[in-house]
Structure formats: C-alpha cells, structure tokens
C-alpha positions as YAML, in Angstrom:
chain: A
units: angstrom
residues:
- id: 1
  name: MET
  ca: [70.18, -110.51, 109.95]
- id: 2
  name: GLU
  ca: [71.22, -107.37, 111.85]
- id: 3
  name: ARG
  ca: [74.53, -108.75, 113.12]
- id: 4
  name: PRO
  ca: [75.94, -109.75, 109.68]
- id: 5
  name: VAL
  ca: [74.87, -106.39, 108.20]
- id: 6
  name: ALA
  ca: [76.55, -104.51, 111.07]
- id: 7
  name: LEU
  ca: [79.68, -106.63, 110.62]
- id: 8
  name: PHE
  ca: [79.84, -106.01, 106.87]
- id: 9
  name: ASP
  ca: [79.32, -102.29, 107.42]
- id: 10
  name: SER
  ca: [82.15, -102.22, 109.96]
- id: 11
  name: ILE
  ca: [84.47, -104.03, 107.55]
- id: 12
  name: ARG
  ca: [83.54, -101.60, 104.77]
- id: 13
  name: ARG
  ca: [84.20, -98.57, 107.01]
- id: 14
  name: PHE
  ca: [87.56, -100.00, 108.06]
- id: 15
  name: LYS
  ca: [88.56, -100.66, 104.44]
- id: 16
  name: ILE
  ca: [87.59, -97.16, 103.27]
- id: 17
  name: LYS
  ca: [89.55, -95.50, 106.06]
- id: 18
  name: LEU
  ca: [92.57, -97.76, 105.64]
- id: 19
  name: LEU
  ca: [92.90, -97.17, 101.88]
- id: 20
  name: HIS
  ca: [92.38, -93.39, 102.00]
- id: 21
  name: TRP
  ca: [94.83, -91.53, 104.22]
- id: 22
  name: GLU
  ca: [92.53, -88.49, 104.49]
- id: 23
  name: TYR
  ca: [90.54, -90.54, 107.03]
- id: 24
  name: TRP
  ca: [93.50, -91.66, 109.12]
- id: 25
  name: PRO
  ca: [93.66, -90.50, 112.77]
- id: 26
  name: LEU
  ca: [95.40, -87.16, 113.26]
- id: 27
  name: TYR
  ca: [98.17, -88.69, 115.35]
- id: 28
  name: VAL
  ca: [99.05, -90.92, 112.37]
- id: 29
  name: VAL
  ca: [98.78, -88.13, 109.78]
- id: 30
  name: TYR
  ca: [100.97, -85.79, 111.82]
- id: 31
  name: PHE
  ca: [103.52, -88.27, 113.15]
- id: 32
  name: PRO
  ca: [106.17, -87.80, 110.38]
- id: 33
  name: SER
  ca: [105.85, -84.00, 110.26]
- id: 34
  name: GLY
  ca: [105.56, -83.99, 114.05]
- id: 35
  name: LEU
  ca: [109.24, -84.98, 114.24]
- id: 36
  name: TYR
  ca: [110.07, -81.76, 112.40]
- id: 37
  name: PHE
  ca: [107.81, -79.83, 114.81]
- id: 38
  name: LEU
  ca: [109.87, -81.35, 117.64]
- id: 39
  name: TRP
  ca: [113.07, -80.08, 115.99]
- id: 40
  name: LEU
  ca: [111.59, -76.58, 115.71]
- id: 41
  name: SER
  ca: [110.56, -76.79, 119.37]
- id: 42
  name: LEU
  ca: [114.14, -77.61, 120.34]
- id: 43
  name: ARG
  ca: [115.35, -74.59, 118.38]
- id: 44
  name: ALA
  ca: [112.72, -72.40, 120.05]
- id: 45
  name: ARG
  ca: [113.53, -73.98, 123.44]
- id: 46
  name: SER
  ca: [109.82, -74.51, 123.88]
- id: 47
  name: GLY
  ca: [107.23, -76.83, 122.39]
- id: 48
  name: LEU
  ca: [104.70, -74.07, 122.99]
- id: 49
  name: PHE
  ca: [106.17, -71.56, 120.53]
- id: 50
  name: PHE
  ca: [102.90, -71.68, 118.55]
- id: 51
  name: SER
  ca: [101.26, -69.52, 121.23]
- id: 52
  name: ALA
  ca: [103.10, -66.43, 119.94]
- id: 53
  name: THR
  ca: [102.01, -66.93, 116.33]
- id: 54
  name: ASN
  ca: [98.86, -64.81, 116.62]
- id: 55
  name: PRO
  ca: [99.23, -62.58, 119.71]
- id: 56
  name: SER
  ca: [95.61, -61.38, 119.61]
- id: 57
  name: ILE
  ca: [94.17, -64.92, 119.65]
- id: 58
  name: GLU
  ca: [94.02, -67.06, 122.78]
- id: 59
  name: ASN
  ca: [96.89, -69.61, 122.77]
- id: 60
  name: GLY
  ca: [97.78, -68.37, 119.30]
- id: 61
  name: GLY
  ca: [94.70, -70.20, 118.06]
- id: 62
  name: MET
  ca: [96.13, -73.68, 118.70]
- id: 63
  name: PHE
  ca: [93.61, -74.93, 121.24]
- id: 64
  name: HIS
  ca: [90.51, -74.00, 123.25]
- id: 65
  name: GLU
  ca: [90.24, -70.51, 121.79]
- id: 66
  name: SER
  ca: [86.94, -68.66, 121.77]
- id: 67
  name: LYS
  ca: [85.37, -68.32, 118.34]
- id: 68
  name: TYR
  ca: [83.32, -65.36, 119.48]
- id: 69
  name: ALA
  ca: [86.44, -63.53, 120.67]
- id: 70
  name: ILE
  ca: [87.98, -64.07, 117.22]
- id: 71
  name: TYR
  ca: [84.87, -62.68, 115.50]
- id: 72
  name: SER
  ca: [85.31, -59.53, 117.58]
- id: 73
  name: LEU
  ca: [88.67, -58.98, 115.85]
- id: 74
  name: ILE
  ca: [87.18, -59.12, 112.35]
- id: 75
  name: PRO
  ca: [85.42, -56.13, 110.77]
- id: 76
  name: GLN
  ca: [81.70, -56.84, 111.24]
- id: 77
  name: HIS
  ca: [80.71, -56.56, 107.59]
- id: 78
  name: TYR
  ca: [82.85, -59.61, 106.75]
- id: 79
  name: TYR
  ca: [81.00, -62.18, 108.88]
- id: 80
  name: PRO
  ca: [77.34, -63.17, 109.44]
- id: 81
  name: ALA
  ca: [75.26, -61.83, 112.32]
- id: 82
  name: THR
  ca: [76.46, -63.72, 115.39]
- id: 83
  name: ILE
  ca: [75.25, -64.09, 118.99]
- id: 84
  name: PHE
  ca: [77.11, -65.49, 121.99]
- id: 85
  name: ILE
  ca: [74.89, -67.66, 124.22]
- id: 86
  name: LYS
  ca: [76.17, -68.44, 127.69]
- id: 87
  name: GLY
  ca: [75.77, -72.05, 128.80]
- id: 88
  name: GLY
  ca: [72.59, -72.41, 130.87]
- id: 89
  name: THR
  ca: [70.87, -69.40, 129.28]
- id: 90
  name: PRO
  ca: [67.05, -69.77, 129.41]
- id: 91
  name: PHE
  ca: [65.46, -70.70, 126.08]
- id: 92
  name: GLU
  ca: [63.26, -67.57, 126.00]
- id: 93
  name: GLN
  ca: [66.30, -65.36, 126.52]
- id: 94
  name: ALA
  ca: [68.06, -66.95, 123.55]
- id: 95
  name: LEU
  ca: [64.97, -66.34, 121.40]
- id: 96
  name: GLN
  ca: [64.90, -62.69, 122.45]
- id: 97
  name: ALA
  ca: [68.58, -62.31, 121.57]
- id: 98
  name: MET
  ca: [67.81, -63.66, 118.10]
- id: 99
  name: VAL
  ca: [64.98, -61.15, 117.64]
- id: 100
  name: THR
  ca: [67.23, -58.30, 118.75]
- id: 101
  name: LYS
  ca: [69.96, -59.34, 116.31]
- id: 102
  name: GLY
  ca: [67.52, -60.05, 113.48]
- id: 103
  name: ILE
  ca: [68.48, -63.71, 113.09]
- id: 104
  name: THR
  ca: [65.75, -65.98, 111.74]
- id: 105
  name: TYR
  ca: [65.46, -69.70, 110.98]
- id: 106
  name: PRO
  ca: [67.40, -71.50, 109.68]
- id: 107
  name: PHE
  ca: [70.67, -70.62, 111.36]
- id: 108
  name: ILE
  ca: [73.86, -72.37, 112.44]
- id: 109
  name: ALA
  ca: [74.57, -73.20, 116.09]
- id: 110
  name: LYS
  ca: [78.02, -74.28, 117.24]
- id: 111
  name: PRO
  ca: [80.06, -74.48, 120.46]
- id: 112
  name: ASP
  ca: [82.13, -71.38, 121.16]
- id: 113
  name: ARG
  ca: [85.20, -73.52, 121.76]
- id: 114
  name: GLY
  ca: [84.78, -76.46, 119.39]
- id: 115
  name: GLU
  ca: [86.64, -77.94, 116.45]
- id: 116
  name: ARG
  ca: [86.30, -80.40, 113.54]
- id: 117
  name: GLY
  ca: [82.53, -79.93, 113.37]
- id: 118
  name: LEU
  ca: [81.86, -80.97, 116.97]
- id: 119
  name: GLY
  ca: [78.37, -79.84, 117.97]
- id: 120
  name: VAL
  ca: [77.73, -77.85, 114.78]
- id: 121
  name: MET
  ca: [74.10, -78.02, 113.65]
- id: 122
  name: LYS
  ca: [71.70, -76.27, 111.31]
- id: 123
  name: ILE
  ca: [68.71, -75.17, 113.37]
- id: 124
  name: CYS
  ca: [65.45, -74.93, 111.44]
- id: 125
  name: SER
  ca: [62.84, -74.36, 114.17]
- id: 126
  name: SER
  ca: [62.34, -73.35, 117.79]
- id: 127
  name: SER
  ca: [61.96, -77.02, 118.74]
- id: 128
  name: ASP
  ca: [65.35, -77.73, 117.13]
- id: 129
  name: LEU
  ca: [66.87, -74.92, 119.15]
- id: 130
  name: GLN
  ca: [65.31, -76.12, 122.38]
- id: 131
  name: THR
  ca: [66.65, -79.64, 121.81]
- id: 132
  name: TYR
  ca: [70.07, -78.23, 120.93]
- id: 133
  name: MET
  ca: [70.22, -76.15, 124.10]
- id: 134
  name: GLU
  ca: [69.32, -79.18, 126.21]
- id: 135
  name: LYS
  ca: [72.30, -81.04, 124.74]
- id: 136
  name: MET
  ca: [74.64, -78.02, 124.76]
- id: 137
  name: PRO
  ca: [75.30, -76.99, 128.39]
- id: 138
  name: VAL
  ca: [78.40, -75.02, 127.36]
- id: 139
  name: ASP
  ca: [78.74, -71.58, 125.78]
- id: 140
  name: PHE
  ca: [77.71, -71.62, 122.13]
- id: 141
  name: ILE
  ca: [77.18, -69.37, 119.15]
- id: 142
  name: ILE
  ca: [74.10, -68.68, 117.06]
- id: 143
  name: GLN
  ca: [75.05, -67.49, 113.60]
- id: 144
  name: GLU
  ca: [73.01, -66.36, 110.63]
- id: 145
  name: TYR
  ca: [72.93, -69.04, 107.92]
- id: 146
  name: VAL
  ca: [74.59, -67.83, 104.73]
- id: 147
  name: ASP
  ca: [73.32, -69.63, 101.64]
- id: 148
  name: TYR
  ca: [76.01, -68.41, 99.24]
- id: 149
  name: PRO
  ca: [76.64, -71.27, 96.78]
- id: 150
  name: LEU
  ca: [80.42, -71.65, 97.16]
- id: 151
  name: GLU
  ca: [82.43, -72.50, 100.29]
- id: 152
  name: PHE
  ca: [86.22, -72.12, 100.42]
- id: 153
  name: SER
  ca: [89.12, -72.24, 102.85]
- id: 154
  name: VAL
  ca: [91.88, -69.70, 102.28]
- id: 155
  name: PHE
  ca: [95.15, -70.02, 104.19]
- id: 156
  name: TYR
  ca: [96.97, -66.74, 104.80]
- id: 157
  name: VAL
  ca: [100.49, -66.13, 106.19]
- id: 158
  name: ARG
  ca: [102.41, -62.90, 106.83]
- id: 159
  name: HIS
  ca: [105.67, -62.40, 108.68]
- id: 160
  name: PRO
  ca: [105.37, -59.40, 111.05]
- id: 161
  name: LEU
  ca: [108.31, -57.65, 109.35]
- id: 162
  name: GLU
  ca: [106.70, -57.90, 105.93]
- id: 163
  name: LYS
  ca: [104.05, -55.52, 104.69]
- id: 164
  name: ARG
  ca: [102.59, -58.05, 102.30]
- id: 165
  name: GLY
  ca: [101.44, -61.55, 103.13]
- id: 166
  name: LYS
  ca: [100.72, -64.53, 100.93]
- id: 167
  name: ILE
  ca: [98.04, -67.13, 100.33]
- id: 168
  name: THR
  ca: [99.52, -70.61, 100.64]
- id: 169
  name: SER
  ca: [96.38, -72.70, 100.11]
- id: 170
  name: ILE
  ca: [92.87, -72.51, 98.68]
- id: 171
  name: THR
  ca: [90.40, -75.35, 99.12]
- id: 172
  name: PHE
  ca: [86.93, -75.68, 97.65]
- id: 173
  name: LYS
  ca: [84.53, -77.49, 99.96]
- id: 174
  name: ASP
  ca: [82.14, -79.75, 98.11]
- id: 175
  name: LEU
  ca: [79.40, -80.29, 100.69]
- id: 176
  name: LEU
  ca: [78.13, -83.82, 101.31]
- id: 177
  name: LYS
  ca: [75.16, -84.43, 99.05]
- id: 178
  name: VAL
  ca: [73.40, -87.08, 97.01]
- id: 179
  name: THR
  ca: [71.68, -86.91, 93.63]
- id: 180
  name: GLY
  ca: [68.40, -88.72, 93.05]
- id: 181
  name: ASP
  ca: [67.64, -91.29, 90.37]
- id: 182
  name: GLY
  ca: [63.87, -91.31, 90.86]
- id: 183
  name: LYS
  ca: [63.75, -94.76, 92.46]
- id: 184
  name: THR
  ca: [66.37, -95.08, 95.22]
- id: 185
  name: SER
  ca: [65.88, -93.76, 98.76]
- id: 186
  name: ILE
  ca: [68.32, -91.27, 100.24]
- id: 187
  name: GLU
  ca: [69.67, -94.04, 102.46]
- id: 188
  name: GLY
  ca: [70.21, -96.20, 99.39]
- id: 189
  name: LEU
  ca: [72.08, -93.38, 97.67]
- id: 190
  name: VAL
  ca: [74.20, -92.89, 100.78]
- id: 191
  name: MET
  ca: [75.06, -96.60, 100.82]
- id: 192
  name: LYS
  ca: [76.36, -96.34, 97.24]
- id: 193
  name: ASN
  ca: [78.80, -93.52, 98.09]
- id: 194
  name: ASP
  ca: [81.79, -94.30, 100.32]
- id: 195
  name: ARG
  ca: [82.14, -90.75, 101.61]
- id: 196
  name: ALA
  ca: [78.44, -90.50, 102.47]
- id: 197
  name: PHE
  ca: [78.37, -94.04, 103.88]
- id: 198
  name: LEU
  ca: [80.90, -93.04, 106.56]
- id: 199
  name: GLN
  ca: [78.37, -90.45, 107.79]
- id: 200
  name: LEU
  ca: [75.34, -92.76, 107.82]
- id: 201
  name: GLU
  ca: [75.08, -93.23, 111.59]
- id: 202
  name: LYS
  ca: [75.34, -89.47, 112.22]
- id: 203
  name: LEU
  ca: [72.74, -88.79, 109.53]
- id: 204
  name: LYS
  ca: [70.35, -91.18, 111.25]
- id: 205
  name: LYS
  ca: [70.82, -89.40, 114.58]
- id: 206
  name: GLU
  ca: [70.07, -86.06, 112.90]
- id: 207
  name: ARG
  ca: [66.63, -87.33, 111.87]
- id: 208
  name: HIS
  ca: [67.09, -87.03, 108.11]
- id: 209
  name: ASP
  ca: [64.22, -88.49, 106.09]
- id: 210
  name: LEU
  ca: [66.44, -91.23, 104.72]
- id: 211
  name: HIS
  ca: [63.51, -93.19, 103.26]
- id: 212
  name: HIS
  ca: [62.55, -90.32, 100.95]
- id: 213
  name: VAL
  ca: [63.09, -90.96, 97.23]
- id: 214
  name: LEU
  ca: [64.58, -88.03, 95.34]
- id: 215
  name: ALA
  ca: [63.45, -87.25, 91.82]
- id: 216
  name: LEU
  ca: [65.78, -87.82, 88.89]
- id: 217
  name: ARG
  ca: [68.79, -85.45, 89.15]
- id: 218
  name: GLU
  ca: [67.35, -83.84, 92.30]
- id: 219
  name: GLU
  ca: [70.15, -82.88, 94.71]
- id: 220
  name: ARG
  ca: [69.92, -83.04, 98.49]
- id: 221
  name: ILE
  ca: [72.63, -81.53, 100.69]
- id: 222
  name: LEU
  ca: [73.00, -83.81, 103.70]
- id: 223
  name: VAL
  ca: [75.45, -81.73, 105.73]
- id: 224
  name: PRO
  ca: [75.10, -77.96, 105.16]
- id: 225
  name: TYR
  ca: [78.55, -76.96, 106.44]
- id: 226
  name: GLY
  ca: [82.01, -77.70, 105.12]
- id: 227
  name: ASN
  ca: [83.67, -79.97, 107.68]
- id: 228
  name: HIS
  ca: [85.86, -82.79, 106.42]
- id: 229
  name: SER
  ca: [84.89, -84.85, 109.45]
- id: 230
  name: ARG
  ca: [81.25, -84.57, 108.30]
- id: 231
  name: GLY
  ca: [81.84, -85.80, 104.77]
- id: 232
  name: THR
  ca: [82.78, -82.67, 102.84]
- id: 233
  name: ARG
  ca: [85.08, -83.39, 99.91]
- id: 234
  name: PHE
  ca: [88.06, -81.02, 99.81]
- id: 235
  name: GLU
  ca: [89.29, -79.95, 96.38]
- id: 236
  name: ASP
  ca: [92.74, -78.43, 95.78]
- id: 237
  name: CYS
  ca: [92.17, -75.00, 94.22]
- id: 238
  name: CYS
  ca: [95.63, -73.48, 94.71]
- id: 239
  name: ASN
  ca: [95.58, -72.64, 91.00]
- id: 240
  name: LEU
  ca: [93.19, -69.78, 91.93]
- id: 241
  name: ILE
  ca: [95.91, -67.91, 93.82]
- id: 242
  name: ASP
  ca: [96.77, -64.71, 91.99]
- id: 243
  name: GLU
  ca: [97.71, -61.09, 92.62]
- id: 244
  name: GLN
  ca: [94.15, -59.83, 93.02]
- id: 245
  name: LEU
  ca: [93.13, -62.53, 95.51]
- id: 246
  name: THR
  ca: [96.31, -62.02, 97.52]
- id: 247
  name: THR
  ca: [95.68, -58.27, 97.68]
- id: 248
  name: THR
  ca: [92.08, -58.87, 98.84]
- id: 249
  name: PHE
  ca: [93.08, -61.11, 101.75]
- id: 250
  name: ASP
  ca: [96.11, -59.00, 102.56]
- id: 251
  name: THR
  ca: [93.85, -55.97, 102.94]
- id: 252
  name: LEU
  ca: [91.42, -57.95, 105.09]
- id: 253
  name: SER
  ca: [94.13, -59.50, 107.28]
- id: 254
  name: HIS
  ca: [95.80, -56.16, 107.97]
- id: 255
  name: GLN
  ca: [92.53, -55.09, 109.60]
- id: 256
  name: ILE
  ca: [92.75, -57.96, 112.11]
- id: 257
  name: GLU
  ca: [95.22, -56.87, 114.75]
- id: 258
  name: GLY
  ca: [97.73, -59.49, 115.83]
- id: 259
  name: PHE
  ca: [96.78, -62.02, 113.14]
- id: 260
  name: TYR
  ca: [99.61, -63.46, 111.01]
- id: 261
  name: TYR
  ca: [98.91, -67.12, 110.39]
- id: 262
  name: GLY
  ca: [95.69, -69.02, 109.83]
- id: 263
  name: ARG
  ca: [92.80, -70.12, 107.68]
- id: 264
  name: TYR
  ca: [89.66, -68.31, 106.63]
- id: 265
  name: ASP
  ca: [86.60, -70.53, 106.16]
- id: 266
  name: LEU
  ca: [84.12, -68.58, 104.07]
- id: 267
  name: ARG
  ca: [81.23, -68.59, 101.67]
- id: 268
  name: THR
  ca: [80.93, -66.48, 98.56]
- id: 269
  name: THR
  ca: [78.71, -66.00, 95.53]
- id: 270
  name: SER
  ca: [81.46, -66.61, 92.96]
- id: 271
  name: ILE
  ca: [85.21, -66.89, 92.52]
- id: 272
  name: GLU
  ca: [85.26, -63.48, 90.83]
- id: 273
  name: GLU
  ca: [83.45, -61.86, 93.77]
- id: 274
  name: MET
  ca: [85.84, -63.52, 96.22]
- id: 275
  name: ARG
  ca: [88.82, -62.20, 94.27]
- id: 276
  name: ALA
  ca: [87.36, -58.71, 94.41]
- id: 277
  name: GLY
  ca: [86.56, -58.96, 98.12]
- id: 278
  name: ARG
  ca: [82.82, -58.68, 97.60]
- id: 279
  name: ASN
  ca: [80.03, -60.97, 98.83]
- id: 280
  name: ILE
  ca: [82.32, -62.77, 101.27]
- id: 281
  name: ALA
  ca: [80.98, -64.21, 104.51]
- id: 282
  name: ILE
  ca: [83.66, -65.43, 106.91]
- id: 283
  name: LEU
  ca: [82.26, -68.40, 108.79]
- id: 284
  name: GLU
  ca: [85.37, -68.95, 110.91]
- id: 285
  name: LEU
  ca: [88.95, -67.79, 111.28]
- id: 286
  name: ASN
  ca: [91.33, -70.43, 112.64]
- id: 287
  name: GLY
  ca: [94.79, -69.65, 113.99]
- id: 288
  name: ALA
  ca: [97.81, -71.84, 114.71]
- id: 289
  name: LYS
  ca: [95.85, -75.11, 114.73]
- id: 290
  name: ALA
  ca: [94.45, -74.46, 111.25]
- id: 291
  name: GLU
  ca: [95.16, -77.24, 108.82]
- id: 292
  name: VAL
  ca: [96.18, -76.57, 105.24]
- id: 293
  name: ALA
  ca: [92.96, -78.04, 103.94]
- id: 294
  name: HIS
  ca: [93.85, -78.68, 100.29]
- id: 295
  name: ILE
  ca: [96.09, -81.60, 101.29]
- id: 296
  name: TYR
  ca: [92.93, -83.61, 102.07]
- id: 297
  name: ASN
  ca: [92.05, -83.70, 98.40]
- id: 298
  name: PRO
  ca: [91.58, -87.42, 97.66]
- id: 299
  name: ARG
  ca: [94.23, -87.22, 94.93]
- id: 300
  name: PHE
  ca: [96.88, -85.61, 97.17]
- id: 301
  name: SER
  ca: [99.71, -87.97, 98.18]
- id: 302
  name: PHE
  ca: [100.60, -88.56, 101.81]
- id: 303
  name: LEU
  ca: [104.29, -87.73, 101.27]
- id: 304
  name: LYS
  ca: [103.46, -84.46, 99.51]
- id: 305
  name: ALA
  ca: [101.11, -83.60, 102.36]
- id: 306
  name: GLN
  ca: [103.94, -84.05, 104.87]
- id: 307
  name: TRP
  ca: [106.05, -81.55, 102.95]
- id: 308
  name: VAL
  ca: [103.22, -79.00, 102.93]
- id: 309
  name: ILE
  ca: [102.62, -79.45, 106.67]
- id: 310
  name: MET
  ca: [106.32, -79.06, 107.50]
- id: 311
  name: THR
  ca: [106.57, -75.96, 105.31]
- id: 312
  name: HIS
  ca: [103.76, -74.37, 107.31]
- id: 313
  name: PHE
  ca: [105.27, -75.44, 110.63]
- id: 314
  name: LYS
  ca: [108.38, -73.52, 109.64]
- id: 315
  name: LEU
  ca: [106.36, -70.44, 108.69]
- id: 316
  name: MET
  ca: [104.59, -70.62, 112.06]
- id: 317
  name: TRP
  ca: [107.92, -70.98, 113.86]
- id: 318
  name: GLN
  ca: [109.45, -67.98, 112.05]
- id: 319
  name: ILE
  ca: [106.50, -65.76, 112.99]
- id: 320
  name: ALA
  ca: [106.46, -66.94, 116.59]
- id: 321
  name: MET
  ca: [110.19, -66.44, 117.06]
- id: 322
  name: HIS
  ca: [109.85, -62.83, 115.93]
- id: 323
  name: ASN
  ca: [106.79, -62.21, 118.14]
- id: 324
  name: LYS
  ca: [108.17, -63.81, 121.31]
- id: 325
  name: ASN
  ca: [109.83, -60.60, 122.56]
- id: 326
  name: THR
  ca: [106.47, -58.85, 122.80]
- id: 327
  name: SER
  ca: [104.27, -61.95, 123.16]
- id: 328
  name: PRO
  ca: [106.08, -64.55, 125.30]
- id: 329
  name: PHE
  ca: [105.26, -68.23, 124.87]
- id: 330
  name: ILE
  ca: [102.66, -69.55, 127.30]
- id: 331
  name: SER
  ca: [103.94, -71.56, 130.26]
- id: 332
  name: PHE
  ca: [103.61, -75.32, 130.54]
- id: 333
  name: SER
  ca: [101.23, -74.94, 133.48]
- id: 334
  name: THR
  ca: [99.01, -72.66, 131.40]
- id: 335
  name: PHE
  ca: [99.08, -75.21, 128.60]
- id: 336
  name: LEU
  ca: [98.05, -78.07, 130.91]
- id: 337
  name: LYS
  ca: [95.28, -75.98, 132.47]
- id: 338
  name: GLY
  ca: [93.93, -75.07, 129.04]
- id: 339
  name: ARG
  ca: [94.03, -78.66, 127.84]
- id: 340
  name: ARG
  ca: [92.16, -79.87, 130.91]
- id: 341
  name: GLU
  ca: [89.50, -77.22, 130.41]
- id: 342
  name: GLU
  ca: [89.24, -78.18, 126.73]
- id: 343
  name: ALA
  ca: [88.77, -81.87, 127.57]
- id: 344
  name: GLN
  ca: [86.10, -81.06, 130.18]
- id: 345
  name: TYR
  ca: [84.34, -78.76, 127.70]
- id: 346
  name: LYS
  ca: [84.18, -81.48, 125.01]
- id: 347
  name: ARG
  ca: [82.90, -84.08, 127.47]
- id: 348
  name: ARG
  ca: [79.99, -81.83, 128.38]
- id: 349
  name: ILE
  ca: [78.82, -81.63, 124.77]
- id: 350
  name: ARG
  ca: [76.23, -84.36, 124.33]
- id: 351
  name: MET
  ca: [75.67, -84.16, 120.58]
...
C-alpha cells in the first residue's frame, strides 16, 4: 500500500503548488519582474547595482551576507542575545559561550549565511545542540528564543538624500500550527491542512510526536519561526502603516549606518507596542534580497505582486545609483566568487 499512498501524496503536493502561486519556484515568480530588473541593469550599466543599496552590508545584502555582521550594526537592545559559533567549534566551548552570554534552552540556531529557513532549528536540549553541531559544519548563530506572541515583517526604504523614510509593507506571520479536536492525531490534523501537509516530510525528520492526540481546541505550533518555506501563512497588514509606526522605524533605521533598503523580521507583544517602539525583538534584518513579504498572502494576485516587486526594484535602483559614487558596484569576478562560496556553504549544511 505504500506506493499508492506516496503517489497520491505526490499528486496532492503538485496540485497544491500548481494552483497557488505563492509556492511556485522563485525563478517563475520573478521572471516577469526580472525583465524590468534587466532594464534597470542596462540603465545602471551593471546588473550588480544592488550591491550599493546598503553600503554597510556585504553585497548590499543580496547574497551570502553574514547575519552576525548585520546584528553588529543594530543597537543591541533591539535584538535577542546572540552568539557567533565558528564551524568546527568543540561542543563544550559552545556550551560555555552560552553560559557566558546567559542563553538558556530553548533557543534558535541558524547558519550565519543562510536564507529561506535553511538550517534554522529550535534547540531544546544539549543533545539537540550536539546533533545540530554534527550536521552544521559551517559558522552558525545561537540566538535567545523570544516568545513574544506576534511576529511581523516590516519593509523599510529611505533614499539617502531624504531625512525621512517610509514603510512599504507589513506582514503578519501566522506560524504553522494545528488545533486539536480530541480524537485526531497531529499527523491526521496535518493531513487535513494543505499548508501543513506540504511540511509533513520535514516534520517527520524533526522528530515531532505526530501520533499524539491534541485535546479539543488545544493548539500546537509545529514550526516556531516565521518562514514561508516552512509553512508560515503570510497576512497582508499594510493597513497598519501610519505616522507613528513610520516614525518608530525611521528612528531605528537612522541608527543603522549605511542601511537604506530592507526588511525587519521581528517579534513583539502587541501592535500598539510595536508602533511605540517598545517590546520589539529584531530576529533578522535583510537587505537587497529581502522580499516584500505581504505579496505572499494567499489572496494576493500574481499580477499585483509583479507590480509591487517592480516598484521595489526601482526604489532599490534609485538608492544604489545615488550611492555608487561612494560605494562602487561590486565586480563580476567578486560576484562569481561570492556565489561559488555561497553554493559550497549550502552544500555543507546537512539538515
């Protein structure tokens, strides 16, 4: 019976991804808007103009940038306690670094140069950490787990000649979870939900107790971090953009030297606290490669998404063209070298 079940599951996965563009491969999603990017590249006389968008971030934040280096640009009180662990570091040394920094279980571990949730894991015990380090031979980050109830992405843009920036996107991240009915196992609940079903194989590898039956209305978060590639549902919350929120992120962004374009991924206790700039924990700051996350709302049309992407490409281009006199575009050889290093880095991650 295993073969028919596997076949039916494969057909179901294919159908879900085909009918919902949010799951399409990036090269398909970005092909139409990519033609506009090509036009901007011709105007800039370089397809690498993005590298001047954020002068303080490696490659402008488009590829293979160090997360830890970006944290060093952000005022410390805005992000969780974070430790850089060099690849090959002895297990005992990592434990000592945690003690020194005051980080306890659970915490989040993630590659220093990763993207789209690659290698990100919630570590709940020393055995989890030891297993993670065995599979993570590259540099990685240990970060205090922040259990604030709300997770958002906030996209911020400011032209270098302007004193005030703007928020162009806000996305609420509804983490992947299931709700019990008192009789169905977690795996059964996952099978009933298309978004969760796409994550089933990864959930099995992560040793979730999928046979456990949740009580009636009991919630279980399956993936504790807001990555679309790990099943998080993105909700368009651009209606939250107002004067107070813009001022809060403008004030924050002015404290990050050389940052003009990118997306804050954060957790907060409430929308009101986020507006006021209180109880915010920045989980990541992404530069030129940052996607405008609200377009992945299931109700957002593909054509409208292309317009949003192209609008942001133009904003990126305008910033880069101004910055190029003081921050020249990277060379093609530098680009190729960085891409090779990035590919080698990803291949070494055995998660």
